C-alpha positions in Angstrom: -23.4 25.0 8.8 -21.6 24.1 5.3 -19.0 21.5 6.0 -15.6 22.5 4.7 -13.9 21.7 1.5 -12.0 18.5 2.0 -8.4 19.3 0.1 -5.8 16.8 -0.8 -2.2 18.8 -1.6 -0.1 17.5 -4.4 3.4 18.9 -4.7 7.0 17.4 -4.5 8.4 20.2 -2.4 7.7 19.5 1.3 8.5 23.0 1.9 5.6 24.3 -0.6 3.4 21.4 1.2 4.0 22.9 4.8 3.5 26.6 3.4 0.3 25.5 2.2 -0.5 23.3 4.9 -0.2 26.4 7.6 -2.2 28.8 4.8 -5.1 26.6 4.5 -5.2 25.8 8.1 -5.8 29.4 8.6 -9.1 28.9 6.6 -12.1 27.8 8.8 -13.9 26.5 5.6 -10.9 24.5 4.2 -9.8 21.3 5.7 -6.6 19.7 4.5 -7.3 16.0 4.6 -3.8 14.7 3.3 -0.6 15.7 1.4 1.2 13.9 -1.6 4.6 14.2 -2.8 3.9 12.4 -6.2 1.1 12.2 -8.7 1.0 8.6 -8.1 0.7 9.0 -4.4 -1.8 11.8 -5.0 -3.9 9.1 -7.2 -3.8 6.7 -4.3 -4.5 8.8 -1.3 -7.7 10.4 -3.4 -9.0 6.8 -3.7 -8.9 6.7 0.2 -9.8 10.1 1.4 -12.3 11.2 -1.3 -11.3 15.1 -1.3 -13.5 17.5 -2.7 -10.4 19.2 -4.4 -7.0 18.2 -5.4 -4.5 21.1 -5.4 -1.9 19.7 -8.4 1.5 21.1 -8.9 2.6 20.4 -12.7 6.2 19.9 -12.3 6.4 16.5 -9.7 10.0 15.3 -10.4 10.2 11.4 -10.8 7.0 9.5 -11.8 4.0 10.6 -13.6 3.7 14.6 -14.0 0.6 16.9 -12.8 -1.1 16.3 -15.8 -1.2 12.7 -16.2 -2.1 12.7 -12.3 -4.8 15.1 -13.2 -6.5 12.5 -15.9 -6.2 9.6 -13.6 -7.9 11.4 -11.0 -11.0 13.0 -13.4 -11.5 9.5 -14.4 -12.4 8.6 -10.7 -15.2 10.6 -9.9 -14.9 10.1 -6.3 -11.3 11.6 -6.6 -12.9 15.4 -6.5 -12.2 18.2 -9.0 -8.4 18.9 -9.4 -7.5 22.7 -9.1 -4.1 23.2 -10.5 -1.5 25.1 -8.7 1.6 25.9 -10.1 4.3 28.3 -11.3 4.4 27.5 -14.8 1.8 29.5 -17.6 3.0 28.4 -21.1 0.3 27.8 -23.4 1.3 24.1 -23.7 1.3 23.5 -19.8 -2.4 25.3 -19.7 -3.7 23.5 -22.5 -2.6 20.0 -21.5 -4.0 20.7 -18.2 -7.4 22.1 -19.0 -7.5 18.9 -21.6 -6.8 16.4 -19.1 -9.7 17.7 -16.8 -8.4 20.2 -14.6 -11.4 22.5 -13.2 -9.1 25.7 -12.5 -5.4 26.6 -13.2 -4.1 28.9 -10.7 -0.6 30.4 -10.3 1.4 30.4 -7.1 1.9 33.8 -7.5 -1.7 34.6 -6.5 -3.0 36.2 -3.2 -4.1 33.8 -0.4 -7.8 35.1 -1.0 -7.7 34.2 -4.8 -6.6 30.4 -3.9 -9.3 30.1 -1.1 -11.9 31.4 -3.5 -10.5 29.2 -6.3 -10.7 26.3 -4.0 -14.4 26.5 -3.0 -15.2 27.4 -6.6 -13.5 24.2 -7.6 -15.3 22.2 -5.0 -18.6 23.2 -6.9 -17.3 22.2 -10.2 -16.6 26.1 -11.2 -13.8 26.7 -13.7 -11.5 29.6 -12.2 -8.1 30.8 -13.8 -5.5 33.1 -12.7 -5.6 36.4 -15.1 -2.8 35.9 -16.7 -3.9 32.2 -17.7 -7.4 33.6 -18.5 -5.7 36.0 -21.0 -3.7 33.3 -22.5 -6.9 31.1 -23.1 -8.8 33.9 -24.6 -5.6 34.9 -26.8 -5.8 31.1 -27.8 -9.6 31.3 -28.6 -9.2 34.6 -30.9 -6.2 32.9 -32.7 -8.2 29.5 -33.2 -7.0 29.3 -36.5 -3.3 28.7 -35.3 -0.3 31.0 -36.0 1.2 31.5 -39.2 4.3 30.0 -40.1 6.9 30.2 -42.5 7.7 27.0 -44.7 11.4 27.3 -43.0 9.8 27.9 -39.6 7.8 24.6 -40.3 11.3 23.0 -41.5 12.9 24.0 -38.6 10.0 22.8 -36.2 10.0 19.5 -38.1 13.8 19.1 -37.0 13.0 20.0 -33.5 10.2 17.3 -33.1 13.3 14.8 -34.4 14.9 15.7 -31.6 18.0 17.6 -33.4 20.2 20.5 -31.5 20.7 23.8 -33.4 24.2 22.4 -34.9 22.3 19.3 -36.7 19.5 21.2 -37.6 21.6 23.6 -39.7 23.5 20.9 -41.5 20.2 19.3 -42.3 18.8 22.5 -43.6 22.0 24.0 -45.1 21.5 27.1 -42.8 23.9 28.8 -40.1 23.4 28.1 -36.6 22.9 31.7 -36.0 20.1 31.6 -38.5 18.4 28.3 -36.9 18.5 30.6 -33.6 16.6 33.2 -35.2 13.9 31.4 -36.4 13.5 29.5 -33.0 13.1 32.9 -31.5 10.3 33.9 -33.8 8.9 30.2 -33.4 8.8 30.7 -29.7 7.2 34.3 -29.9 4.5 33.1 -32.5 3.6 30.0 -30.4 3.4 31.5 -26.8 6.4 29.3 -25.7 9.8 29.5 -24.2 11.5 26.2 -24.6 12.0 23.7 -27.2 9.6 21.1 -25.8 7.1 23.5 -25.3 7.4 24.4 -29.2 7.0 20.9 -30.1 4.2 20.0 -27.9 2.0 23.1 -29.3 3.2 22.4 -32.6 1.9 19.0 -32.4 -1.5 20.0 -30.5 -2.2 22.3 -33.6 -0.9 20.2 -36.3 1.9 22.5 -37.5 4.7 20.0 -38.1 5.2 19.5 -41.9 3.7 16.2 -43.0 
C-alpha cells in the first residue's frame, strides 16, 4: 500500500488552515503533518517534518511572502515540493512563484478533487496549474516578445518605478492627471495586471522600463 502524501500547510489565516485541515483529513491518501502561519515558520517546520508537499499561500502578512518562502524551501530538497494555493492569479504573481521553483500553482476556487489531484501530482514533481493560470502562462509564452508600449506609456512606467503618484507623474511629464489615469489603464491591460506594483514588477521582469 502506498504511503499517504505528507503535507505541510502554510497560510496566515487560521480559518483557512482549519478548513484545509478538515478537507484534507477526509482524503485517506493525504496526511497533514503540520501547519504554519508564516513563511519563516513553514521553512523551519519543513526542515523538521520533511513533507512531500508544502501548500503555500502567496500573501502571508508580516515577514517573508510565499514566493521567498518557496525559494528557501526549494533550496532545501528535503523540504518537499511547493504547491502554491492562492487567490491571486496576476501574471506577476504567477511568474514570480514559478521562477522561485513552485511545482504547481492552484487557485483556492478550485474543486476539492482538483486540489487532491494537484497534491499527488506535486508529490511526484509533476506540474499542475489551474486552468486560468495555464491560460495566462500560455498567453505569456505566445507573447514572449513582450507587449508593445508607446513611448509615453514607457515614460509613465518609469515614473511609477520611482514611486510617484498620479499627480506627481502628471507634473513631471507636463500632462493632466486624467491623461495619466488613461495611460495607466492601457498599461495595466497590456501587462495583464491590476495594480501599480504589479505593473512595475512585470515591467522590470520584461525590461520595459526606459533606460
